[in-house]
C-alpha positions, 0 to 999 in steps of 0.5 A: 500500500502506497501512502503519501507523506506531506512533511512540514516544509511542504515536501511530498514523498511516498512510502510503501507500507507492508505487513507481509513477511519477506521471502528468505531471499529478500530477508538475506538481501536486507541483512546484507544492506544492514551490514553494509550500512553498519560497516560504513557508519563504523568506517566514518566514525558516526558515533562514540561508544559510551558507558550508560553510567556516564549519561547525566541523570536528567538526560536520556539517550536518543532512540533509533530505528532501521528504515528499509527501501527497495530501490527501483533498480533492485538494490536494497537500502537500509538506513539507521535513523535517529528518533528525533522527536525525543531530542531536546533543543540545545540551550546555548 
């Protein structure tokens, strides 16, 4: 099912939402895409590993989720995105 999304800045995009279980072949392709994205983020130094105890008590970690997209040319793309709705703007 295609769903049209209109963002706050007026940009319109479409996403495909499905509840079907992917086939074994597609599942393997998604795993390869996840590993590729994860390796790229490690290579680029996207984050630092920290101890949970080093986070101030009044602060929380930002969550994340995987977003999957099958490109028109048949490639599988996986992205790890931050759940920005839980972010608190800085008070600098």
